[in-house]
C-alpha positions as CSV (number, residue, x, y, z in Angstrom):
1,V,74.3,-5.0,-4.6
2,T,73.4,-6.7,-1.8
3,I,72.2,-4.7,0.6
4,D,72.7,-6.8,4.7
5,A,71.2,-4.6,6.5
6,A,72.4,-7.1,9.7
7,A,75.7,-6.4,9.1
8,G,75.2,-2.1,9.9
9,F,73.5,0.1,7.6
10,S,72.6,3.8,8.4
11,N,73.1,7.6,8.9
12,I,72.7,7.5,4.8
13,G,71.1,10.4,3.2
14,S,70.0,8.8,-0.1
15,L,70.2,6.2,-1.4
16,T,70.0,5.1,-5.2
17,S,70.5,1.4,-6.7
18,T,70.8,1.5,-10.7
19,G,71.2,-2.1,-10.9
20,P,69.1,-5.1,-9.5
21,T,69.2,-5.4,-5.9
22,K,68.9,-7.5,-3.0
23,I,67.8,-6.3,0.6
24,D,67.9,-8.4,3.7
25,G,67.0,-6.0,6.8
26,A,66.5,-1.8,7.9
27,V,67.4,0.2,5.3
28,G,67.1,3.8,6.5
29,T,68.1,7.7,4.8
30,S,67.1,10.3,5.9
31,S,65.8,11.6,2.7
32,F,64.8,9.4,-0.3
33,Q,65.3,5.7,-1.7
34,R,65.4,4.6,-5.8
35,Y,65.7,1.1,-6.8
36,D,66.1,1.3,-10.2
37,G,66.1,-2.7,-11.2
38,A,64.7,-6.0,-10.8
39,V,64.8,-5.7,-6.2
40,T,64.7,-9.4,-4.2
41,L,64.2,-9.3,-0.6
42,L,66.3,-12.2,1.1
43,G,64.5,-11.4,4.4
44,A,62.5,-9.3,6.7
45,T,62.5,-5.8,5.4
46,D,61.9,-2.1,6.6
47,L,62.9,0.4,5.0
48,T,62.7,4.1,5.6
49,A,62.9,7.1,4.0
50,S,61.5,10.6,2.8
51,N,60.0,8.3,-0.4
52,V,61.3,4.8,-1.2
53,T,60.6,4.3,-5.4
54,F,60.8,1.2,-6.8
55,G,61.3,1.5,-11.0
56,S,61.3,-2.4,-11.9
57,T,60.4,-5.7,-10.0
58,V,59.9,-6.9,-6.6
59,D,60.3,-10.3,-5.4
60,G,59.7,-11.0,-1.6
61,G,60.8,-14.2,-1.3
62,A,57.8,-14.3,1.2
63,S,59.6,-12.1,3.7
64,P,57.2,-9.3,4.6
65,L,57.8,-5.9,3.6
66,N,57.4,-2.2,5.4
67,V,58.0,0.7,4.3
68,T,57.9,4.3,6.5
69,G,57.6,7.2,3.9
70,D,55.9,7.3,0.5
71,L,56.3,4.8,-1.5
72,F,56.1,4.5,-5.5
73,I,55.8,1.1,-7.3
74,D,56.5,0.8,-11.0
75,G,56.9,-2.6,-11.2
76,A,54.7,-5.9,-10.4
77,V,55.6,-7.0,-7.1
78,T,55.2,-10.6,-6.2
79,N,55.7,-12.8,-3.5
80,L,55.9,-10.5,-0.4
81,G,55.6,-11.8,2.9
82,G,53.5,-8.7,3.5
83,L,53.0,-4.9,2.6
84,D,52.5,-2.1,5.4
85,V,52.9,1.2,4.3
86,V,53.0,3.8,6.4
87,G,53.1,7.3,3.8
88,I,51.5,7.8,0.7
89,T,51.2,4.9,-1.9
90,D,51.5,5.4,-5.9
91,L,50.7,1.7,-7.5
92,G,51.8,1.7,-10.9
93,A,51.6,-2.1,-10.9
94,D,50.0,-5.1,-9.4
95,I,51.2,-6.4,-6.0
96,T,51.0,-10.2,-4.6
97,T,51.4,-11.2,-1.4
98,V,52.0,-14.5,-0.1
99,S,51.0,-14.1,3.5
100,G,50.6,-11.3,6.3
101,G,48.3,-8.9,3.5
102,Q,48.5,-5.9,2.6
103,T,48.1,-2.2,4.5
104,Y,47.7,1.3,3.3
105,N,48.3,3.6,5.9
106,G,48.2,6.7,3.8
107,S,46.5,7.8,0.7
108,V,46.9,5.8,-2.5
109,I,47.2,6.1,-6.0
110,L,46.8,4.3,-8.8
111,S,48.9,5.4,-11.8
112,G,49.5,4.0,-15.4
113,S,46.8,2.2,-17.0
114,G,44.8,-0.5,-17.1
115,T,44.0,-2.1,-14.1
116,R,45.3,-2.6,-10.9
117,T,45.0,-5.9,-9.3
118,L,46.1,-6.8,-5.1
119,T,46.2,-10.4,-4.9
120,G,46.8,-11.8,-1.2
121,S,44.4,-14.9,-1.1
122,G,43.1,-15.5,2.3
123,Q,45.0,-12.6,3.6
124,T,43.6,-8.9,3.8
125,V,44.4,-5.6,1.9
126,S,43.4,-2.3,4.3
127,F,43.1,0.7,2.7
128,L,43.1,3.0,5.8
129,G,44.0,6.3,3.6
130,D,41.8,7.4,0.4
131,L,42.5,6.2,-3.0
132,D,42.7,8.0,-5.9
133,G,42.0,6.2,-8.5
134,G,43.0,7.9,-11.6
135,G,40.3,6.7,-13.8
136,L,42.5,2.8,-13.3
137,A,40.5,-0.4,-12.9
138,L,40.9,-1.6,-8.9
139,H,40.3,-5.5,-8.3
140,V,41.0,-6.7,-4.8
141,N,42.0,-10.8,-4.4
142,S,42.0,-10.8,-1.3
143,N,39.7,-10.1,1.9
144,L,39.2,-6.3,2.0
145,N,39.2,-3.8,4.9
146,L,38.0,-0.3,3.7
147,Q,38.5,2.4,5.9
148,A,38.8,5.5,3.9
149,D,37.0,6.7,0.3
150,L,38.4,4.7,-2.8
151,S,37.6,7.3,-5.4
152,N,38.1,7.8,-9.6
153,L,38.4,4.8,-10.5
154,S,36.7,3.3,-14.4
155,S,35.8,0.0,-11.8
156,F,36.1,-2.0,-8.9
157,E,35.9,-5.6,-8.1
158,A,36.8,-7.6,-4.5
159,Q,37.0,-11.4,-4.9
160,Q,37.2,-12.3,-1.4
161,T,35.2,-11.0,1.9
162,A,34.6,-7.4,2.2
163,T,34.5,-5.1,4.8
164,L,32.8,-1.6,4.1
165,A,33.9,1.3,6.1
166,G,34.2,4.0,3.1
167,N,32.7,4.9,-0.2
168,I,33.7,4.0,-3.8
169,T,33.0,6.0,-6.5
170,T,33.8,4.3,-10.1
171,A,32.8,5.3,-13.6
172,A,31.4,1.8,-14.7
173,G,30.6,-1.3,-12.1
174,Q,31.4,-2.4,-9.0
175,Q,31.5,-6.3,-8.1
176,F,31.5,-8.2,-4.8
177,D,32.0,-12.0,-5.3
178,A,31.9,-12.9,-1.7
179,A,30.8,-11.7,1.6
180,V,30.3,-8.5,2.3
181,T,30.1,-6.5,6.2
182,V,29.0,-2.9,5.8
183,G,31.2,-1.5,9.0
184,G,30.9,1.6,8.9
185,D,28.4,4.4,6.6
186,S,29.0,3.9,3.4
187,V,28.1,5.3,-0.3
188,L,29.1,3.1,-3.5
189,N,28.7,5.7,-6.5
190,S,28.5,4.4,-10.1
191,T,28.5,7.7,-11.7
192,S,27.7,6.0,-14.9
193,S,25.1,4.1,-13.1
194,A,26.7,0.7,-13.8
195,L,25.7,-1.8,-12.0
196,V,26.8,-2.8,-8.5
197,Q,26.5,-6.3,-7.6
198,F,27.0,-8.3,-4.7
199,D,27.1,-12.6,-5.2
200,S,27.0,-13.2,-1.6
201,T,25.5,-11.9,1.7
202,V,25.4,-8.2,3.0
203,S,25.5,-8.4,6.3
204,S,26.2,-4.9,9.3
205,S,25.6,-4.2,13.1
206,G,23.4,-1.1,12.2
207,S,25.2,0.8,10.0
208,N,24.1,2.8,6.8
209,L,24.7,1.9,3.0
210,D,23.8,4.5,0.3
211,I,24.0,2.8,-3.5
212,V,23.9,5.3,-6.1
213,A,23.8,2.8,-8.9
214,D,22.1,0.5,-10.1
215,T,22.4,-3.1,-7.9
216,R,22.3,-6.8,-7.8
217,F,22.1,-8.5,-4.2
218,K,22.1,-12.1,-4.9
219,L,21.7,-13.2,-1.3
220,A,20.6,-11.6,2.1
221,V,21.3,-8.3,3.1
222,S,21.2,-7.9,7.1
223,G,21.9,-5.6,10.0
224,L,21.6,-2.5,7.9
225,Y,20.0,0.5,9.4
226,D,19.5,2.4,6.5
227,L,19.4,0.7,2.9
228,S,19.4,3.0,0.0
229,V,19.3,2.0,-3.9
230,S,18.9,5.1,-6.1
231,G,19.2,3.1,-9.4
232,D,17.3,-0.2,-10.7
233,A,17.7,-3.4,-7.9
234,T,17.2,-7.2,-8.4
235,I,16.6,-8.2,-5.2
236,E,17.3,-12.1,-5.4
237,N,16.9,-13.0,-1.5
238,T,15.5,-11.1,1.6
239,V,16.6,-7.5,3.0
240,T,16.5,-6.5,6.5
241,T,17.2,-3.6,8.2
242,T,16.7,-2.1,11.6
243,N,15.5,0.8,10.3
244,D,14.4,2.5,6.7
245,Q,14.8,0.6,2.7
246,T,14.5,3.1,-0.1
247,F,14.4,2.0,-3.4
248,S,14.3,4.8,-5.9
249,G,14.6,2.9,-9.2
250,P,13.0,-0.4,-10.4
251,V,13.1,-2.9,-8.3
252,T,13.2,-7.0,-9.7
253,V,12.1,-9.9,-7.4
254,A,13.7,-13.0,-8.5
255,V,15.0,-16.4,-7.4
256,T,14.1,-16.3,-3.4
257,G,13.5,-12.9,-2.7
258,G,10.3,-11.2,-2.3
259,Q,10.7,-10.4,2.0
260,F,11.5,-7.1,3.3
261,T,11.9,-6.5,6.8
262,G,12.6,-2.6,8.0
263,N,10.5,0.3,9.5
264,L,10.0,1.3,6.4
265,V,10.3,-0.1,2.6
266,A,10.2,2.9,0.0
267,F,9.9,1.6,-3.5
268,G,10.0,5.0,-5.7
269,S,9.1,3.3,-8.8
270,T,7.8,0.4,-10.9
271,V,8.3,-3.4,-9.1
272,D,8.3,-7.0,-10.8
273,G,7.5,-9.7,-8.3
274,G,8.9,-12.3,-11.2
275,T,5.7,-14.4,-10.1
276,R,7.2,-14.9,-6.3
277,N,5.3,-13.4,-3.0
278,L,6.3,-10.2,-1.9
279,D,6.4,-9.3,1.6
280,I,7.0,-6.7,3.3
281,I,7.5,-6.4,7.2
282,G,7.1,-3.1,8.7
283,N,5.5,-0.1,6.6
284,A,5.8,0.5,3.2
285,S,5.7,3.3,0.6
286,I,4.7,2.5,-2.9
287,G,5.2,5.0,-5.7
288,G,5.6,3.0,-8.7
289,A,3.3,-0.4,-9.6
290,V,3.4,-3.6,-8.5
291,T,3.0,-6.6,-10.6
292,G,4.0,-9.9,-11.2
293,V,3.8,-10.6,-7.3
294,A,1.7,-14.3,-6.2
295,A,1.0,-12.6,-2.6
296,F,1.7,-8.8,-1.7
297,D,1.5,-8.5,2.4
298,V,2.3,-5.3,4.6
299,S,2.4,-6.4,8.5
300,G,2.3,-2.0,8.8
301,A,0.8,1.1,7.9
302,T,1.1,1.4,4.0
303,D,1.2,4.6,1.6
304,L,-0.1,3.5,-1.3
305,G,0.1,5.8,-4.7
306,A,0.5,3.0,-7.2
307,N,-1.2,-0.2,-8.4
308,V,-0.6,-3.6,-6.7
309,T,-1.7,-6.6,-8.8
310,S,-1.0,-10.3,-7.8
311,T,-2.3,-13.4,-8.7
312,N,-3.0,-14.4,-4.9
313,T,-3.9,-12.4,-2.1
314,Q,-2.8,-8.8,-1.1
315,T,-3.2,-8.0,2.9
316,Y,-2.7,-4.6,4.2
317,T,-2.9,-4.9,7.6
318,G,-1.8,-1.5,8.8
319,A,-3.6,1.8,7.8
320,V,-3.5,2.7,4.9
321,T,-3.0,6.4,3.0
322,L,-3.6,6.9,-0.5
323,S,-0.9,8.8,-2.3
324,G,-2.2,8.8,-5.4
325,D,-4.4,7.1,-7.4
326,A,-4.7,3.3,-7.0
327,T,-6.1,0.0,-8.0
328,A,-5.5,-3.5,-5.9
329,K,-6.3,-6.1,-8.1
330,S,-5.7,-9.6,-7.1
331,T,-6.7,-12.5,-10.3
332,G,-6.7,-15.1,-8.0
333,G,-7.0,-14.4,-4.3
334,S,-8.5,-11.6,-1.9
335,V,-7.5,-8.0,-1.1
336,V,-7.9,-7.4,2.9
337,F,-7.3,-4.0,4.0
338,S,-7.7,-4.5,8.7
339,S,-7.5,-1.1,9.1
340,T,-8.3,2.7,7.6
341,I,-8.0,4.0,4.4
342,D,-7.6,7.4,3.8
343,G,-6.3,9.9,1.0
344,G,-7.9,12.3,-1.5
345,Q,-7.2,10.0,-3.8
346,T,-9.5,7.2,-5.6
347,L,-9.4,3.4,-5.1
348,V,-10.3,0.7,-6.9
349,V,-10.2,-3.0,-5.6
350,D,-10.7,-5.3,-8.0
351,T,-10.5,-9.1,-7.0
352,S,-12.6,-12.5,-8.3
353,T,-12.7,-13.9,-4.5
354,G,-13.2,-11.7,-1.9
355,A,-13.0,-8.2,-1.0
356,T,-12.6,-7.3,3.1
357,L,-12.5,-3.4,4.3
358,T,-12.6,-4.2,7.8
359,G,-11.6,-0.5,9.1
360,S,-13.3,3.2,8.2
361,V,-12.0,4.3,5.0
362,G,-11.8,8.2,5.0
363,Q,-13.1,8.9,7.9
364,S,-9.6,11.5,7.9
365,T,-9.1,12.6,4.9
366,R,-12.5,11.6,1.9
367,L,-11.3,9.6,-0.6
368,A,-11.6,11.0,-4.0
369,G,-13.9,7.9,-5.4
370,L,-14.1,4.1,-4.3
371,S,-15.1,1.1,-6.8
372,V,-14.3,-1.9,-5.3
373,S,-14.8,-5.7,-7.1
374,G,-15.1,-8.7,-5.0
375,G,-16.6,-11.9,-7.5
376,L,-18.5,-14.5,-6.3
377,A,-17.2,-14.1,-2.7
378,G,-18.4,-10.5,-2.3
379,I,-17.1,-7.7,-0.5
380,S,-17.1,-7.3,3.6
381,V,-18.0,-3.4,4.9
382,G,-17.0,-3.3,8.6
383,D,-16.9,0.3,9.2
384,S,-18.3,3.8,7.6
385,I,-17.0,4.7,4.5
386,A,-16.3,9.0,3.3
387,T,-16.0,10.3,-0.5
388,V,-16.0,13.3,-2.3
389,G,-17.1,11.3,-5.0
390,D,-19.0,7.7,-5.8
391,Q,-18.8,4.7,-3.8
392,E,-19.7,1.6,-6.8
393,F,-19.8,-2.3,-5.3
394,S,-20.0,-4.4,-7.8
395,S,-20.3,-7.5,-5.9
396,G,-22.6,-8.8,-2.6
397,V,-22.0,-7.2,0.3
398,T,-21.8,-8.7,3.5
399,L,-21.8,-5.7,7.0
400,T,-19.7,-7.0,9.1
401,G,-19.9,-3.5,11.5
402,D,-22.6,-0.8,11.4
403,A,-21.3,1.3,8.8
404,T,-22.4,4.9,7.3
405,L,-21.3,5.4,3.6
406,N,-21.4,8.9,2.2
407,S,-20.5,11.1,-0.6
408,T,-20.9,14.7,-1.2
409,S,-20.9,15.2,-4.7
410,G,-21.5,11.6,-6.3
411,N,-23.5,7.9,-6.1
412,V,-23.6,5.1,-4.0
413,T,-23.8,2.0,-6.0
414,F,-24.5,-1.6,-4.9
415,A,-24.5,-3.6,-7.9
416,G,-25.0,-6.6,-5.3
417,Q,-27.3,-7.9,-2.4
418,V,-26.2,-6.2,0.4
419,N,-27.0,-8.4,3.7
420,G,-25.1,-8.9,7.3
421,G,-26.9,-8.0,10.4
422,K,-25.8,-4.2,10.8
423,A,-27.1,-0.9,10.3
424,L,-26.2,0.4,7.1
425,V,-26.7,4.0,6.6
426,V,-26.3,6.0,3.4
427,E,-25.8,9.6,2.9
428,T,-26.0,10.9,-0.6
429,D,-25.9,15.1,-0.9
430,G,-27.4,15.5,-4.4
431,G,-26.5,11.6,-5.5
432,V,-28.3,8.5,-5.7
433,A,-27.9,5.2,-3.5
434,T,-28.9,2.6,-5.5
435,F,-29.3,-1.3,-4.4
436,T,-29.7,-3.2,-7.5
437,Q,-29.9,-6.3,-6.4
438,G,-31.4,-5.1,-2.8
439,A,-30.4,-5.8,1.3
440,G,-30.9,-8.3,3.5
441,L,-32.6,-11.4,1.7
442,V,-29.8,-13.9,2.9
443,T,-29.4,-11.9,6.2
444,C,-31.6,-9.5,7.7
445,L,-29.6,-5.7,8.4
446,T,-30.7,-4.2,11.8
447,S,-31.8,-1.1,9.4
448,L,-31.8,1.0,6.4
449,T,-31.2,4.7,6.1
450,T,-30.6,6.7,3.2
451,G,-31.6,9.5,1.1
452,S,-32.4,9.5,-2.6
453,A,-32.4,5.8,-3.8
454,I,-33.1,3.5,-6.2
455,V,-34.1,0.2,-4.8
456,S,-34.1,-2.8,-7.8
457,A,-35.5,-5.8,-5.2
458,D,-36.7,-6.7,-1.9
459,V,-35.2,-5.1,1.4
460,K,-35.5,-6.9,4.6
461,T,-34.7,-5.0,8.1
462,S,-35.0,-6.3,11.7
463,G,-35.1,-2.9,12.5
464,N,-36.1,0.5,10.6
465,Q,-36.2,1.5,7.0
466,S,-35.8,5.3,5.7
467,Y,-35.8,6.4,2.7
468,G,-35.8,9.8,1.3
469,N,-36.7,10.3,-2.8
470,L,-37.4,6.5,-4.0
471,T,-37.2,5.1,-7.1
472,L,-38.4,1.3,-6.9
473,T,-37.7,-0.7,-10.4
474,G,-37.8,-4.0,-11.7
475,G,-40.9,-5.0,-10.6
476,D,-43.1,-5.9,-6.9
477,R,-40.9,-4.8,-4.6
478,E,-41.7,-6.1,-0.5
479,L,-40.0,-3.5,2.4
480,T,-39.9,-5.7,5.7
481,A,-38.5,-3.9,8.7
482,T,-40.2,-2.7,11.9
483,L,-41.1,0.3,10.2
484,V,-40.2,1.8,6.5
485,T,-40.7,5.3,6.3
486,F,-40.8,7.5,2.8
487,G,-39.1,10.8,3.5
488,G,-39.7,11.8,0.5
489,D,-41.5,11.1,-3.2
490,V,-42.0,7.6,-3.9
491,D,-42.3,6.3,-7.8
492,G,-43.6,3.2,-7.4
493,G,-42.1,1.9,-11.2
494,N,-45.6,0.9,-11.8
495,A,-45.5,-2.6,-10.2
496,A,-46.9,-3.2,-6.1
497,I,-45.7,-2.0,-2.9
498,E,-45.8,-3.9,-0.1
499,V,-44.2,-3.2,3.1
500,K,-44.5,-5.9,5.6
501,G,-44.5,-3.7,9.2
502,S,-45.3,-0.4,9.6
503,T,-44.7,2.7,7.6
504,G,-44.6,6.8,7.9
505,I,-46.0,8.2,4.2
506,D,-44.5,11.9,4.6
507,E,-44.8,12.9,0.9
508,T,-46.4,11.3,-1.8
509,I,-46.5,7.8,-3.6
510,S,-46.7,7.3,-7.1
511,N,-46.7,5.1,-10.5
512,A,-47.7,2.5,-8.1
513,T,-50.6,-0.7,-9.6
514,T,-51.2,-1.3,-5.4
515,I,-49.5,-1.0,-2.0
516,T,-50.4,-3.1,1.1
517,V,-48.9,-2.0,5.3
518,T,-49.8,-4.8,7.2
519,G,-48.3,-2.5,10.2
520,V,-49.3,0.8,11.3
521,T,-49.3,3.7,8.4
522,D,-48.3,7.1,9.5
523,L,-50.1,9.6,7.0
524,S,-49.1,12.8,6.4
525,G,-48.6,12.4,1.8
526,N,-50.2,11.5,-0.5
527,V,-50.6,8.0,-2.3
528,I,-51.3,7.4,-6.1
529,T,-52.0,3.6,-7.5
530,S,-54.2,2.3,-9.9
531,G,-54.9,-0.5,-8.2
532,K,-56.0,-1.4,-4.7
533,Q,-54.7,0.4,-1.0
534,D,-54.7,-1.9,1.6
535,Y,-53.6,-0.3,5.3
536,Q,-54.4,-3.5,7.3
537,S,-53.4,-1.9,10.6
538,S,-54.8,1.5,12.4
539,V,-54.1,4.5,9.8
540,V,-52.7,7.8,12.0
541,L,-52.9,11.3,10.2
542,T,-50.5,13.8,10.5
543,G,-50.9,15.8,8.1
544,A,-53.4,16.4,5.1
545,S,-53.8,13.4,3.1
546,V,-55.1,12.1,-0.1
547,L,-55.3,8.8,-1.2
548,T,-56.0,7.9,-5.0
549,G,-56.7,4.3,-6.6
550,S,-59.5,1.8,-7.6
551,D,-59.6,0.6,-3.8
552,A,-58.8,1.7,-0.6
553,T,-59.0,-0.2,2.8
554,L,-58.3,1.5,5.9
555,G,-57.8,0.6,9.6
556,S,-59.4,2.4,12.2
557,I,-58.2,6.2,11.8
558,T,-56.8,8.8,14.3
559,G,-57.6,12.0,12.3
560,N,-55.3,14.2,14.7
561,N,-57.4,16.9,13.2
562,Q,-55.9,16.4,9.0
563,S,-58.1,16.2,6.5
564,L,-58.7,12.8,4.7
565,E,-59.1,12.1,1.0
566,I,-60.0,9.1,-0.2
567,N,-60.9,9.4,-4.7
568,A,-61.3,5.1,-4.7
569,A,-63.8,3.0,-3.7
570,A,-63.7,2.5,0.5
571,V,-63.6,0.2,3.2
572,L,-63.2,1.6,6.5
573,S,-63.1,0.8,10.0
574,G,-63.6,3.8,11.6
575,G,-62.1,7.0,12.9
576,T,-62.0,10.1,15.5
577,N,-60.6,13.5,15.6
578,L,-60.2,13.8,11.9
579,A,-60.3,17.5,10.3
580,S,-62.5,16.4,7.5
581,L,-63.4,13.2,5.7
582,S,-64.1,13.2,1.6
583,V,-64.5,9.5,-0.5
584,I,-65.3,9.6,-4.1
585,G,-66.3,6.3,-4.5
586,T,-68.2,3.6,-2.4
587,T,-67.4,3.2,1.4
588,N,-68.0,0.4,3.3
589,L,-68.2,1.2,7.5
590,T,-67.4,-0.8,9.4
591,A,-67.1,1.4,12.6
592,D,-68.2,4.8,13.6
593,M,-66.6,7.7,11.8
594,E,-65.9,11.1,13.7
595,S,-64.8,14.6,11.7
596,N,-64.2,18.0,13.0
597,G,-65.4,19.1,10.1
598,N,-67.6,17.9,7.2
599,Q,-67.5,14.0,6.4
600,S,-68.6,13.5,2.6
601,Y,-69.6,10.6,1.0
602,T,-70.0,10.5,-3.2
603,G,-71.1,7.2,-3.4
604,K,-73.1,4.4,-2.0
605,V,-72.5,4.2,1.6
606,T,-73.1,0.6,3.2
607,S,-72.9,0.0,7.0
608,I,-71.3,-3.4,7.5
609,G,-71.8,-5.4,11.3
610,G,-74.0,-2.8,12.7
611,N,-75.4,0.6,13.0
612,R,-73.3,2.9,12.4
613,N,-72.4,7.1,13.7
614,L,-71.0,9.4,11.9
615,N,-70.2,12.6,13.7
616,G,-69.3,15.6,11.4
617,S,-70.4,19.8,11.4
618,T,-71.9,18.5,8.3
619,V,-72.0,14.6,6.8
């Protein structure tokens, strides 16, 4: 039958055609239209009905078809000049348009079996209502305009450009062959965590994209507000968002990928850098181990909860917060922390070409522990460090700012030399500060203050040095300072001690072969040597003191009404206001001695350089 609607075709209740039908024009019925045989369009066709059913093929003859009502398609539709459906569409076969595109204004149902393909090269297929895939696959070989949700699909493929402003849910994968524009918040979900792949760019003007599946971006992603990927992600180009990027599963960086720009880039699992640079422009959250990267750089703050291993430089420009124990390791570059580090976890910094700690460490929240190795290039420390446990510096340290290193229950160990024209304070509550290679031998520290300490090489400061209990090891030790204060006991390590500067001795120095002090000595403790003691400048007694050795040479003594006992051959350059004086050994006097109490000389006394007065209660 041929229906030439231009000749007049109206006031029909329903229409059923059981054979082949040719249509040209508008056909309106108050109820249904059913075409059981093949249909050929002879011109632009408008069908208005409660529902229109094509039971067989439709040849569009390059003419457009507009359907007002529900549409049921059971045979292949080809050669249409465009399709527009206002109503529900049941697609039981494929549709091909040669122009004009396809617009589905109402909901769409896929029926039948296999794959449903909508083809319109260079045209647009628009879904303005939701689609129920019925478990079938959907291929759109046309530009896609998605303004609703596609669900219950086995798989999905968009072979030309796609604009997404709705959700797509599939059992298997989703494939986007051409550029994708996210025009509204969209969720792409594969219930079996199969791959969602983008072969071209993904862009947006500020919408969110949430992918619940494994994902592969082959070209640049830009313009999104938030991006979230819950499965494995392969990134082969740059990713830029206005706000956050969240990668919950493992991430692999490949091809030209590696630059992530956003407010926050969060990696919840491992990152494989693919030997490429990993550059995060924004804040970062590292929840899984980062490996295989060349250089690693974060321009903002970093939440560091796992290890980062690189072959080149690591740079953390913003503040770092440890959310888990972490190791920052570079096998061929430096590791640089340009701001603060906090968090109650352990940080290990391991590099062979230099480590830099510019900002304070543990000042807001103490680290559990800190271990830093900088190789031959050493370690730069610019501010104070606080930990609960140990602090270990395996390479030489250069101070670029005054620093206080505090551990509440651990030790602070310097395996290399400490240098830099700054002040260093080491506080170990119950622990020990160890200086294996000494301090200040290349560039003097301005000052050094420690509690209990082990010093195995010489120490130089332009200002003062202060020690609690001190153990000297490794041979003769030379301490150069304006003033060296020994606030606790000193074990000389069976070697010589030389203080180039003034000193304060508050407790006991023992197990030394000799001691030499070039400056003023403030003495309120005991000194025991196997050999000579030489106090080349004046001695000020601030407490009762005993000197034991083979020889003791003292400059002028200010007694401050304190007693002095010398168990050695003594050379005395005079003294005033001693409480008492006892010398067990020979005595050479080069000036007068005055005491408020007794003076006792057990050995021979020799006056050198003239008459000597010995004034005391009993001599």
